[in-house]
C-alpha positions as CSV (number, residue, x, y, z in Angstrom):
1,M,91.7,78.4,103.5
2,T,93.4,81.2,101.5
3,T,96.1,82.7,103.5
4,T,98.7,83.8,101.0
5,S,98.9,87.5,100.3
6,V,97.8,89.4,97.3
7,E,99.8,91.6,94.9
8,T,97.9,94.8,94.6
9,G,100.4,97.1,93.2
10,S,101.1,100.6,94.4
11,R,98.2,102.8,95.4
12,G,98.0,106.2,93.9
13,G,98.1,109.0,96.4
14,L,95.1,110.7,94.7
15,R,93.0,107.6,95.1
16,I,93.8,107.2,98.8
17,G,93.2,110.9,99.4
18,V,89.8,110.8,97.7
19,Q,89.0,107.7,99.8
20,K,89.9,109.4,103.0
21,V,87.8,112.4,102.2
22,G,84.9,110.2,101.3
23,T,85.2,108.2,104.5
24,F,85.3,111.4,106.5
25,L,82.2,112.7,104.7
26,S,80.4,109.4,105.2
27,G,81.3,109.6,108.9
28,M,79.5,113.0,109.1
29,I,76.4,111.9,107.2
30,M,75.8,108.3,108.2
31,P,75.1,108.8,112.0
32,N,72.5,111.4,111.0
33,I,70.7,109.2,108.5
34,P,67.9,108.6,111.1
35,A,67.2,112.3,111.2
36,L,67.0,112.3,107.4
37,I,64.6,109.4,107.5
38,A,62.5,111.1,110.1
39,W,62.4,114.2,107.9
40,G,61.5,112.1,104.9
41,I,58.6,110.5,106.7
42,L,57.4,113.9,107.8
43,T,57.4,115.2,104.3
44,A,55.7,112.1,103.0
45,F,52.8,112.6,105.3
46,V,52.2,116.2,106.2
47,I,53.1,118.5,103.3
48,D,50.2,119.6,101.1
49,V,50.8,116.8,98.5
50,G,51.6,114.2,101.1
51,W,49.5,111.2,102.2
52,T,47.9,113.0,105.1
53,P,48.3,116.7,104.7
54,N,48.6,118.6,108.0
55,A,49.3,122.4,107.8
56,A,50.4,122.6,111.5
57,L,52.9,119.7,111.4
58,A,54.1,120.9,108.0
59,T,55.7,123.9,109.7
60,M,58.3,121.5,111.0
61,V,59.5,120.5,107.5
62,G,61.4,123.7,106.6
63,P,63.2,124.3,109.9
64,M,64.3,120.6,110.0
65,I,66.0,120.7,106.7
66,H,67.3,124.2,106.9
67,Y,68.6,124.3,110.5
68,L,68.4,120.9,112.3
69,L,70.0,118.7,109.7
70,P,73.0,120.9,108.9
71,I,73.6,121.6,112.6
72,L,73.5,117.8,113.3
73,I,76.0,117.2,110.5
74,A,78.3,119.9,111.7
75,A,78.1,118.7,115.3
76,Q,79.0,115.2,114.2
77,A,82.0,116.5,112.2
78,G,83.1,118.4,115.3
79,R,82.7,115.4,117.5
80,M,84.9,113.3,115.1
81,I,87.7,116.0,115.3
82,Y,87.5,117.1,118.9
83,E,84.7,115.2,120.7
84,T,81.9,117.1,122.5
85,R,83.9,120.3,122.7
86,G,84.4,120.3,119.0
87,A,80.7,119.4,118.4
88,V,79.5,122.5,120.3
89,V,81.8,124.9,118.6
90,S,81.1,123.5,115.2
91,A,77.3,123.8,115.7
92,I,77.7,127.5,116.6
93,A,79.9,128.2,113.6
94,V,77.7,126.5,111.1
95,F,74.7,128.6,112.3
96,G,76.7,131.6,111.2
97,V,77.0,130.1,107.7
98,I,73.3,129.4,107.6
99,A,72.4,132.9,108.7
100,G,74.9,134.5,106.3
101,S,73.4,132.5,103.4
102,D,69.9,133.6,104.3
103,F,71.0,137.3,104.6
104,I,72.6,137.2,101.1
105,I,69.5,135.7,99.5
106,D,67.1,138.0,101.3
107,S,69.1,141.0,100.2
108,F,69.1,139.7,96.6
109,N,65.4,139.1,96.6
110,A,64.6,142.5,98.1
111,A,66.4,144.1,95.1
112,L,64.5,142.1,92.5
113,P,62.1,143.9,90.1
114,E,58.5,143.1,90.8
115,G,57.2,139.9,89.2
116,E,60.6,138.1,89.0
117,A,60.9,134.8,90.8
118,P,62.9,135.1,94.1
119,L,65.7,132.8,95.0
120,G,65.0,130.0,97.4
121,Q,66.9,129.1,100.5
122,V,70.3,127.3,100.2
123,H,70.4,124.4,102.7
124,M,73.9,124.4,104.3
125,F,74.8,120.7,104.1
126,I,78.1,121.4,102.2
127,G,78.7,124.4,104.5
128,A,78.2,122.1,107.5
129,M,80.7,119.5,106.0
130,I,83.3,122.3,105.6
131,M,82.7,124.5,108.6
132,G,82.1,121.6,111.1
133,P,85.5,120.0,110.9
134,L,87.2,123.3,110.4
135,A,85.7,124.9,113.5
136,A,86.6,121.8,115.7
137,W,90.1,121.8,114.4
138,V,90.6,125.5,115.2
139,M,89.2,124.9,118.7
140,K,91.6,122.0,119.2
141,Q,94.6,124.0,118.1
142,L,93.6,126.9,120.4
143,D,93.3,124.6,123.4
144,R,96.8,123.4,122.7
145,L,98.2,126.9,123.0
146,W,97.3,127.1,126.7
147,E,97.4,123.4,127.6
148,G,99.2,123.1,131.0
149,K,99.4,126.8,131.4
150,V,96.2,127.5,133.3
151,K,96.4,128.0,137.0
152,A,94.6,125.4,139.2
153,G,91.0,126.4,139.9
154,F,90.6,128.4,136.6
155,E,90.4,125.4,134.2
156,M,86.6,125.4,133.9
157,L,86.5,129.2,133.5
158,V,89.1,129.2,130.7
159,S,87.5,126.1,129.1
160,M,84.0,127.6,128.9
161,F,85.0,131.1,127.8
162,S,87.6,130.0,125.3
163,A,85.0,127.8,123.5
164,G,82.4,130.5,123.6
165,I,84.7,133.2,122.2
166,A,86.0,130.9,119.5
167,G,82.4,129.9,118.6
168,F,81.5,133.6,118.3
169,F,84.4,134.5,116.0
170,L,84.0,131.3,113.9
171,G,80.2,132.1,113.5
172,V,81.0,135.6,112.3
173,A,83.6,134.2,109.9
174,G,81.1,131.8,108.6
175,F,78.5,134.5,108.1
176,Y,80.8,136.8,106.1
177,L,83.3,134.5,104.5
178,L,82.0,131.0,104.0
179,A,78.3,131.7,103.3
180,P,78.9,133.5,99.9
181,V,81.3,130.7,98.8
182,I,78.8,127.9,99.7
183,N,76.0,129.8,97.9
184,W,78.2,130.0,94.8
185,I,79.2,126.3,95.0
186,M,75.6,125.2,95.3
187,S,74.6,127.4,92.4
188,V,77.4,125.8,90.2
189,L,76.6,122.2,91.2
190,G,72.9,122.7,90.8
191,G,73.4,124.2,87.4
192,A,75.6,121.3,86.4
193,V,73.0,118.7,87.4
194,G,70.3,120.7,85.7
195,W,72.3,120.8,82.5
196,L,72.8,117.0,82.6
197,V,69.1,116.5,83.1
198,E,68.0,118.9,80.4
199,N,70.4,117.3,77.9
200,G,69.6,113.7,78.8
201,L,73.1,113.1,80.0
202,L,72.4,112.1,83.6
203,P,72.8,108.3,82.9
204,L,76.4,109.0,82.0
205,T,77.2,109.6,85.6
206,S,77.2,105.8,86.0
207,I,80.5,105.8,84.1
208,L,82.0,107.6,87.2
209,I,79.8,106.3,90.0
210,E,79.9,102.6,89.4
211,P,83.7,102.1,89.2
212,A,84.0,104.6,92.1
213,K,81.9,102.3,94.3
214,V,84.1,99.3,93.6
215,F,87.2,101.2,94.7
216,F,85.4,102.9,97.7
217,L,85.8,106.3,96.1
218,N,82.1,107.0,95.8
219,N,81.5,108.5,99.3
220,A,83.1,111.8,98.3
221,I,80.6,112.0,95.4
222,N,77.6,110.6,97.1
223,H,77.8,112.4,100.5
224,G,79.7,115.4,99.3
225,V,77.5,116.3,96.3
226,L,74.6,114.1,95.6
227,T,73.1,114.1,99.1
228,P,73.2,117.9,99.6
229,L,71.8,118.5,96.1
230,G,69.2,115.8,96.4
231,L,67.9,117.2,99.7
232,A,67.6,120.7,98.0
233,Q,65.6,119.1,95.2
234,T,63.4,117.3,97.7
235,D,62.7,120.5,99.5
236,E,61.4,122.0,96.2
237,A,59.8,119.0,94.4
238,G,59.2,116.4,97.2
239,K,61.7,113.9,95.6
240,S,65.0,113.6,93.9
241,I,66.5,111.2,91.4
242,L,70.0,111.9,92.7
243,F,69.4,109.7,95.7
244,L,69.2,106.7,93.3
245,L,72.3,107.3,91.3
246,E,74.5,105.4,93.8
247,A,72.0,103.5,96.0
248,N,70.3,101.4,93.3
249,P,70.9,97.8,94.4
250,G,70.2,96.4,90.9
251,P,73.7,96.4,89.4
252,G,75.1,94.5,92.3
253,L,72.3,92.0,92.3
254,G,72.9,91.4,88.5
255,V,76.6,90.6,89.0
256,L,75.9,88.2,91.9
257,L,73.2,86.4,90.0
258,A,75.5,86.0,87.1
259,F,78.1,84.4,89.3
260,T,75.4,82.2,90.9
261,F,74.6,80.7,87.5
262,F,77.8,81.0,85.5
263,G,80.7,81.5,88.0
264,V,83.1,78.8,89.3
265,G,84.7,77.9,92.6
266,A,84.3,79.9,95.7
267,A,82.8,82.9,93.8
268,R,79.9,80.8,92.6
269,A,79.5,79.1,96.1
270,T,79.3,82.4,97.9
271,A,77.3,84.5,95.4
272,P,73.8,83.5,96.5
273,G,74.4,84.4,100.1
274,A,76.2,87.6,99.0
275,A,73.2,88.5,96.9
276,I,70.8,88.3,99.9
277,I,73.2,90.5,101.9
278,Q,73.6,93.0,99.2
279,F,70.0,93.3,98.0
280,F,68.1,93.1,101.3
281,G,70.8,94.1,103.8
282,G,72.1,97.0,101.7
283,I,75.8,96.1,102.1
284,H,76.9,96.8,98.5
285,E,80.6,96.2,99.2
286,V,80.0,92.4,99.2
287,Y,79.8,92.4,95.4
288,F,82.9,94.4,94.8
289,P,85.3,91.4,95.0
290,Y,83.4,89.7,92.2
291,V,83.9,92.7,90.0
292,L,87.6,92.9,90.9
293,M,88.1,89.3,89.9
294,K,87.2,90.3,86.4
295,P,87.6,94.0,85.8
296,A,85.6,93.6,82.5
297,L,82.6,93.4,84.7
298,L,82.8,97.1,85.3
299,L,81.2,97.4,81.8
300,A,78.2,95.4,83.2
301,V,77.7,97.5,86.3
302,I,78.1,100.7,84.3
303,A,75.5,99.6,81.8
304,G,73.2,98.4,84.5
305,G,73.6,101.7,86.5
306,A,72.9,103.8,83.4
307,T,69.8,101.7,82.6
308,G,68.5,102.4,86.1
309,V,69.1,106.1,85.8
310,T,67.5,106.3,82.3
311,T,64.4,104.5,83.7
312,N,64.1,107.0,86.5
313,V,64.6,109.9,84.1
314,I,61.8,108.6,81.8
315,F,59.4,108.0,84.7
316,Q,60.5,111.2,86.6
317,S,60.8,109.0,89.7
318,G,62.8,109.7,92.8
319,L,63.2,109.2,96.6
320,R,62.2,111.6,99.4
321,A,65.5,111.1,101.3
322,P,68.7,109.1,101.0
323,A,68.3,105.3,101.1
324,A,70.9,104.2,103.6
325,P,72.0,101.5,103.6
326,G,71.3,100.8,99.9
327,S,68.8,98.0,100.6
328,I,65.7,97.5,98.4
329,I,63.8,97.8,101.7
330,A,65.3,101.3,102.3
331,V,64.9,102.3,98.7
332,L,61.1,101.4,98.7
333,F,60.6,103.0,102.1
334,Q,62.0,106.3,100.8
335,T,60.3,106.2,97.4
336,A,58.0,109.1,96.7
337,S,54.3,108.3,96.5
338,D,54.2,108.9,92.7
339,S,57.4,107.0,91.9
340,Y,57.0,103.4,92.8
341,L,56.6,102.1,89.2
342,G,59.7,104.0,88.0
343,V,61.8,103.0,91.0
344,I,60.9,99.3,90.9
345,L,61.4,99.1,87.2
346,S,64.8,100.9,87.5
347,V,66.0,98.2,89.9
348,I,64.6,95.3,87.9
349,L,66.0,96.6,84.5
350,S,69.4,97.6,85.9
351,A,69.7,94.1,87.4
352,A,68.6,92.4,84.2
353,V,71.1,94.4,82.0
354,T,73.9,93.9,84.4
355,F,73.1,90.1,84.6
356,A,73.0,89.8,80.8
357,I,76.4,91.5,80.2
358,A,78.1,89.8,83.2
359,A,76.8,86.4,82.0
360,L,78.4,86.9,78.6
361,I,81.7,87.9,80.2
362,L,81.7,84.9,82.5
363,L,80.8,82.5,79.8
364,S,83.5,83.8,77.5
365,S,86.2,83.0,80.1
366,R,84.6,79.9,81.7
367,K,87.0,77.4,80.3
368,R,90.0,79.4,81.5
369,D,88.3,79.8,84.9
370,L,87.6,76.1,85.3
371,A,91.2,75.3,84.4
372,A,92.5,77.8,86.9
373,E,90.2,76.3,89.6
374,A,91.5,72.8,88.8
375,A,95.0,74.1,89.2
376,G,94.2,75.6,92.6
377,G,94.3,79.2,91.2
378,D,90.8,80.5,92.2
379,G,91.4,84.2,92.7
380,F,88.3,84.9,94.8
381,A,90.0,85.2,98.2
382,A,92.6,87.5,96.6
383,A,89.8,89.7,95.3
384,V,88.2,89.8,98.8
385,A,91.6,90.8,100.3
386,Q,92.0,93.5,97.6
387,T,88.6,94.8,98.4
388,Q,89.4,95.1,102.1
389,A,92.7,96.8,101.1
390,N,90.8,99.3,99.0
391,K,88.4,100.0,101.9
392,G,91.4,100.6,104.1
393,R,90.0,98.8,107.1
394,S,88.5,95.4,108.0
395,S,84.9,94.6,107.3
396,A,82.7,92.1,109.0
397,A,80.7,91.5,105.7
398,L,83.9,91.0,103.7
399,S,85.5,88.9,106.3
400,G,82.5,86.6,106.4
401,L,82.7,86.4,102.6
402,A,86.3,85.4,102.8
403,G,85.5,82.8,105.4
404,A,82.7,81.4,103.3
405,G,85.0,81.2,100.3
406,A,87.6,79.5,102.3
407,G,85.1,77.0,103.5
408,A,84.6,76.0,99.8
409,G,88.1,74.7,99.9
410,T,89.3,76.5,96.9
411,A,92.9,77.4,98.1
412,T,95.3,76.5,100.8
413,L,98.6,77.7,102.2
414,T,101.4,76.6,99.9
415,A,104.5,75.1,101.5
416,P,107.7,77.2,100.8
417,A,110.8,75.7,99.4
418,R,112.8,76.3,102.7
419,A,112.0,75.1,106.2
420,I,110.0,77.5,108.3
421,E,112.2,78.4,111.3
422,R,111.4,82.1,111.8
423,V,107.8,83.3,112.0
424,V,107.3,87.0,112.5
425,F,104.0,88.8,113.4
426,A,104.1,92.3,112.0
427,C,101.9,95.3,112.7
428,D,102.2,99.0,112.4
429,A,103.9,99.5,115.8
430,G,105.0,96.0,116.7
431,M,103.8,96.8,120.2
432,G,100.3,95.3,120.8
433,S,98.3,93.2,118.5
434,S,101.3,91.5,116.8
435,A,102.7,90.5,120.3
436,M,99.4,88.9,121.2
437,G,99.2,87.0,117.9
438,A,102.7,85.8,118.4
439,S,101.7,84.5,121.8
440,V,98.7,82.6,120.5
441,L,100.7,80.9,117.7
442,R,103.6,80.1,120.0
443,N,101.2,78.3,122.3
444,K,99.8,76.3,119.4
445,F,103.3,75.3,118.4
446,K,104.0,74.1,122.0
447,A,100.7,72.1,122.0
448,A,101.7,70.5,118.7
449,G,105.2,69.6,120.0
450,I,107.0,72.1,117.8
451,A,109.9,73.5,119.7
452,D,112.3,74.7,117.0
453,V,110.3,77.6,115.4
454,N,111.1,81.1,116.6
455,V,108.0,83.2,116.8
456,T,108.5,86.9,117.3
457,N,106.7,90.2,116.6
458,K,108.0,93.4,115.0
459,A,106.9,96.6,113.5
460,I,106.6,96.4,109.7
461,A,109.4,99.0,109.4
462,A,111.7,96.7,111.4
463,L,111.4,93.7,109.1
464,D,114.9,92.8,108.0
465,G,114.5,90.1,105.3
466,H,115.3,87.2,107.5
467,A,111.8,85.8,108.2
468,D,110.6,82.6,106.7
469,L,106.9,83.3,107.3
470,V,105.2,86.7,108.0
471,I,101.7,87.1,109.5
472,T,99.9,90.4,109.1
473,Q,96.4,91.8,109.1
474,Q,95.1,91.9,105.6
475,Q,95.4,95.7,105.2
476,L,99.1,95.5,106.0
477,T,100.2,92.5,104.0
478,D,101.3,94.5,100.9
479,R,103.6,96.7,103.1
480,A,105.1,93.6,104.7
481,R,105.8,92.0,101.3
482,Q,107.9,95.0,100.3
483,R,110.1,94.4,103.3
484,E,110.1,90.6,103.3
485,Q,110.0,89.6,99.6
486,S,111.2,86.0,100.0
487,A,109.0,85.1,102.9
488,V,105.6,83.3,102.8
489,H,103.0,85.9,103.8
490,V,99.8,85.0,105.6
491,S,96.9,87.5,105.9
492,V,94.5,87.3,108.8
493,D,91.4,89.2,109.9
494,N,92.5,89.5,113.5
495,F,95.4,88.2,115.5
496,M,93.6,86.5,118.3
497,N,91.7,83.5,116.9
498,A,92.6,83.4,113.2
499,P,91.9,79.9,111.7
500,Q,95.0,80.3,109.6
501,Y,97.1,79.5,112.6
502,D,96.1,75.9,112.5
503,E,97.2,75.7,108.8
504,V,100.6,77.2,109.7
505,V,101.0,74.6,112.4
506,Q,100.0,71.8,110.0
507,L,102.4,73.1,107.4
508,V,105.3,73.1,109.8
509,L,104.4,69.5,110.9
510,Q,104.2,68.4,107.3
511,Q,107.7,69.9,106.7
512,R,109.1,68.1,109.7
513,A,107.5,64.8,108.6
514,A,109.0,65.2,105.1
515,D,112.4,65.7,106.7
516,D,112.0,62.5,108.7
517,V,111.6,64.4,111.9
518,D,109.3,63.0,114.5
519,A,106.4,65.4,114.2
520,A,103.9,63.5,116.3
521,P,102.1,66.0,118.6
522,Q,103.1,65.7,122.2
523,D,100.8,65.8,125.1
524,V,99.5,69.3,125.4
525,P,101.7,71.0,128.1
526,P,100.0,73.1,130.8
527,A,99.5,76.7,130.1
528,P,102.3,79.0,131.2
529,D,102.5,79.9,134.9
530,G,100.1,82.8,135.7
531,I,97.5,81.7,133.2
532,S,95.8,78.7,134.8
533,G,95.7,76.8,138.1
534,A,96.1,78.7,141.3
535,D,97.3,81.9,139.5
536,A,94.1,82.4,137.6
537,P,90.8,81.9,139.5
538,A,88.8,79.4,137.7
539,T,85.5,80.0,139.5
540,R,83.7,83.1,140.6
541,A,83.9,82.0,144.2
542,E,87.7,82.0,144.0
543,A,87.5,85.3,142.1
544,R,85.4,86.8,144.9
545,A,87.9,85.6,147.5
546,A,90.7,87.1,145.6
547,A,88.7,90.3,145.2
548,A,88.2,90.5,148.9
549,A,91.9,90.1,149.4
550,V,92.4,93.0,147.0
551,E,89.9,95.2,148.8
552,S,91.5,94.4,152.2
553,G,94.9,95.4,151.0
554,S,96.5,91.9,151.1
555,S,97.1,91.8,147.4
556,A,99.9,94.1,146.1
557,D,98.9,96.6,143.5
558,D,102.3,97.1,142.0
559,G,101.9,95.5,138.6
560,V,101.6,97.0,135.2
561,L,97.9,96.4,135.5
562,T,96.6,97.9,138.7
563,Q,93.2,97.5,140.4
564,G,92.5,101.2,139.7
565,S,93.0,100.5,136.0
566,V,90.1,98.1,135.7
567,R,86.5,99.3,135.2
568,I,83.1,97.9,134.3
569,H,80.4,100.0,132.5
570,A,76.9,98.8,132.2
571,G,76.2,100.6,128.9
572,S,77.9,101.1,125.6
573,V,80.0,103.8,124.0
574,S,81.4,104.5,120.5
575,R,84.8,103.1,119.5
576,D,86.4,106.6,119.7
577,E,84.9,107.2,123.1
578,A,86.3,103.9,124.3
579,I,89.8,104.8,123.0
580,R,89.5,108.1,124.7
581,E,88.8,106.5,128.0
582,A,91.7,104.1,127.6
583,A,94.0,107.0,126.8
584,D,92.8,109.0,129.7
585,M,93.3,106.1,132.1
586,L,96.8,105.5,130.8
587,E,97.6,109.2,131.2
588,A,96.1,109.3,134.7
589,A,98.4,106.4,135.6
590,G,101.4,108.4,134.4
591,A,102.2,106.0,131.6
592,V,101.7,108.4,128.6
593,T,101.4,112.0,127.7
594,G,98.3,113.7,126.3
595,R,99.6,113.1,122.7
596,Y,99.1,109.4,123.0
597,Y,95.4,109.6,122.3
598,D,95.9,111.0,118.8
599,A,98.4,108.2,118.1
600,M,95.9,105.6,119.2
601,L,93.3,107.1,116.8
602,T,95.9,107.1,114.0
603,R,96.7,103.5,114.6
604,E,93.0,102.6,114.5
605,Q,92.5,104.4,111.2
606,T,95.4,102.4,109.7
607,V,94.1,99.0,110.8
608,S,91.7,97.9,113.4
609,T,93.0,96.7,116.8
610,F,90.1,94.3,117.2
611,M,91.6,90.9,118.2
612,G,88.6,88.5,118.2
613,N,86.8,87.0,121.2
614,E,85.2,90.4,122.0
615,L,88.6,92.0,122.7
616,A,90.2,95.2,121.3
617,I,93.6,96.5,122.3
618,P,94.0,100.1,121.2
619,H,97.5,101.4,121.3
620,G,99.7,104.1,119.6
621,T,101.7,104.0,116.4
622,N,105.4,103.3,116.2
623,D,106.0,107.1,115.8
624,A,104.4,107.8,119.1
625,K,106.8,105.8,121.3
626,D,108.2,109.0,122.8
627,A,104.7,109.7,124.2
628,V,105.1,106.5,126.4
629,L,106.6,107.2,129.8
630,E,106.2,103.7,131.2
631,S,104.5,100.5,130.5
632,A,100.8,100.1,131.6
633,L,97.6,98.3,130.8
634,T,94.0,99.3,131.4
635,V,91.0,97.1,131.1
636,V,87.4,98.3,130.6
637,R,84.4,96.0,130.2
638,Y,81.5,97.5,128.4
639,D,78.5,95.3,129.1
640,G,76.5,97.1,126.4
641,G,79.1,96.2,123.8
642,I,80.9,98.4,121.3
643,D,80.5,98.4,117.5
644,W,84.2,98.3,116.6
645,E,84.0,99.0,112.8
646,G,81.5,96.1,112.4
647,D,83.0,93.8,115.1
648,Q,81.5,93.3,118.6
649,V,83.8,94.3,121.4
650,T,83.1,93.9,125.2
651,F,86.7,94.3,126.6
652,V,89.0,97.2,125.7
653,V,92.6,96.7,126.9
654,G,94.6,100.0,126.6
655,I,98.3,99.4,126.1
656,A,101.3,101.6,126.6
657,G,104.6,99.7,126.2
658,R,108.1,101.0,126.9
659,G,110.8,98.9,125.4
660,D,109.9,95.2,125.4
661,E,108.8,94.9,129.1
662,H,105.1,94.7,128.2
663,L,105.4,91.8,125.8
664,G,105.3,89.1,128.5
665,L,102.1,90.8,129.8
666,L,100.5,90.7,126.4
667,Q,101.3,87.0,126.1
668,N,99.2,86.4,129.2
669,V,96.4,88.6,127.9
670,A,96.4,86.7,124.6
671,L,96.3,83.4,126.3
672,L,93.6,84.5,128.7
673,F,91.3,85.8,125.9
674,S,92.0,83.0,123.5
675,D,90.2,80.7,125.9
676,E,86.4,81.3,125.4
677,E,85.6,79.8,128.8
678,Q,87.9,82.3,130.5
679,V,86.3,85.1,128.6
680,E,82.9,84.0,129.8
681,Q,84.3,84.1,133.4
682,L,85.5,87.6,132.8
683,K,82.1,88.7,131.6
684,K,80.4,87.3,134.7
685,A,82.6,89.3,137.2
686,E,80.2,91.5,139.1
687,T,82.7,94.2,140.4
688,P,85.9,95.7,139.1
689,E,87.7,94.1,142.1
690,E,86.4,90.7,141.0
691,L,87.4,91.3,137.4
692,Y,90.8,92.5,138.5
693,A,91.2,89.3,140.5
694,L,90.5,87.3,137.4
695,L,92.9,89.4,135.4
696,R,95.7,89.6,137.9
697,A,97.7,86.9,136.2
698,V,98.7,89.3,133.4
699,N,101.1,91.0,135.9
700,E,103.2,87.9,136.1
701,G,104.4,88.0,132.4
């Protein structure tokens, strides 16, 4: 199991900035891919050159691409910035941009001499991606101006009219100011693509796109430029080659096949499974670690990508709409009816060229790689960690890849020269996830009879150079290394149930044995008071009895977790909606100010608060401690589940901690959720009162 951290070097501010922009653009586009697919199906069937032409249904095609899709994108952007209120204002504002563009083009066409070809409509995808977030941000700032200043009873009136007036002015601004700019941008970009095509230079875009994919910089290009231009081309020609520049799964397949036959160690062991995920599942990021292991492989994917583009240029093939995810299934589904030969050949040839070049590169260094593997120096896990660091957040696909590589037994935690006496869990704020991780490991040490290791949690900024071993989530390990350069660093996917904890325990036991210290594990002590036995109902019958006591008033409701702060929802919500509910509940309890929600989102964007065992614990950053008025916990169970950046979450525990008084409570939460049987009991509770009765032990920390 690889647990040591990876040296990644400093990250350029420009790269991170482009990555953030690309991630935001992707967040606007990806939720609306179903609408793009629906539009692609409609065009494939009903336009005059479609499979089943239908003049009546074809009247839907133009309005969908010109109005519906940009408005959906703008609304999604507004929702990302300022929830539903931002979505509504953004939709109004982008309609102004669309109308302004149409007015400019109509005026231009009206002045054209007879016989000259008129200009076509400009579809406002880029306008939506600019005006959408801008309008929501403006609305958010305006609301802050009169927050807390509106008299009781007038809140709804002010809320409705302020959004309506803001939408009006933003729509007018879009009509007169932004529409001309977007028309010019689309003209320049369209001209640039046309020049590349006319001069046979389009394959050279692979020199930029393929490396950008590996470093997660491609979203800004793909969603910011290629998708809008591709949709414009599709509206005119029924297909676009631009949709294939980034989505072609051939280069990734070629790399993974090369590792399957000529790789070594964990990379070779995991490559076949990764190839299936990448080619059929469309998750391209699973092949990025293989390229990062040997940067020379960038030459292979560039050559493969250029081969695929050249093939599509020769055959004039393209897709009707974006293929997302980039699966061969999605690619074939969106292939234009006259393009199957070219598209299929482009995938096959790009994979073959990539495979051939990658095989040569791997064979040329095979002896060195085998020697490194024999010495325990297989760098696959390091490359996976680097890929996750490049992405900026955890990934279920990459985490699974790391776990599979670890299962191959290619690397283990190396014992340090000095005894491990001080273990520190470090996270951004040192307030929530790290405290729970420390509780889990502390309990494992107790179970193993280790009593002389001090396990604490801190914010990364508070690391002082005295730790022997530091445990962080993978995205934060590099920052921790800068603060604790002499410590052993362990990277984990989540703090709740990381398998690396058992290795840390074994390492400490081995050290004690080497020093002639009796390290034989003692009998496992009972869980701390408040976690099991009479303090934690073990059956639903006991929970119901405790719930009845709560309802009758015989159970005090004076803990940090109160009965009113426990809820059960039958359905599902998005991650951000769950965070918003947790923040609102904390604010309603008087524990935080309204500013705490933004801090919770900032924390989530830095590193996920998913803990494992279907639990997430959203909380604010270290900089937001002044927004915390008192300690409180909230618990919401979402029976429909939440997609938490690729991880499945059922329980959301909102945290606000003042000082250190919440740490004991988090220990109890950690121990409760580290027991899968207890989690199942929590999932079976039928009422909030019953769930609270099962959770009441956390107040005894």
